[in-house]
N, C-alpha and C positions, 0 to 999 in steps of 0.2 A: 504494500500500500504506500510505503514511503516513496517508491520510485514513481508512482503515478502522481502523487501530490507534488513531486519535485519538477514535473513538466511545466507547471504554470510559472513558478519563479524563473526557471531556466529560459522559458520563452520570453518572458518580460525583460529579463536582463539582456538577452541577446538582441531583442528588437530595439531596445533603447540605446544600447551601446553601438550597435550597427548603424542605427539612424544618425546618431551624432557623428560618428567617425566617417561613415560613408557619404553623408551629405556634404562634407568638406572636400570630397574628391579623393580621399585616401583609401587604400585597400586594407590598411591595418596590419601589414606585414604578415605574421603567422596566422592572424585571424582570417585572412582570405575573404574579406567582405565582398559580396557580389551585389550588383545592382540589377534587379530584374523588374519587369512589368508584368503584373497579373491582373487581367481584366480591366485594363486602363489605369491601374494604380501602381505607383512606384513602391518598391520594396527593397530594403537592404537586409541581407541575411548572411550569417556566418555559421556554418556547420561545426567547425572546431570550437567556437565560442559556445554554441548551444550545448554540445556534448560536455564541455568543461563546467558550464554553469549548472546543468542538470545534475552532473555528478556531485558537485559541491552541495547543491540543495538536497540531494538524496542523502548524503552523508550527514548533513545537519538534521534532517528529519529523522533519520535512523537513530542518531544520538539522543534525540529528545524523547523517544519512546521508552 
């Protein structure tokens, strides 16, 4: 259950950080931020950041149980 709960903060952290860094024109180095268009909307996303943020949130939720 901790892993499922960790998806929400992992998504939010990735979305906010990618939006801030990506909108400035940077790719974020190892974060590999990509700029995509989805149904007419711009989206910045980073899979390495999402995996790291979800793992960190999962560890925090698991320690709180």
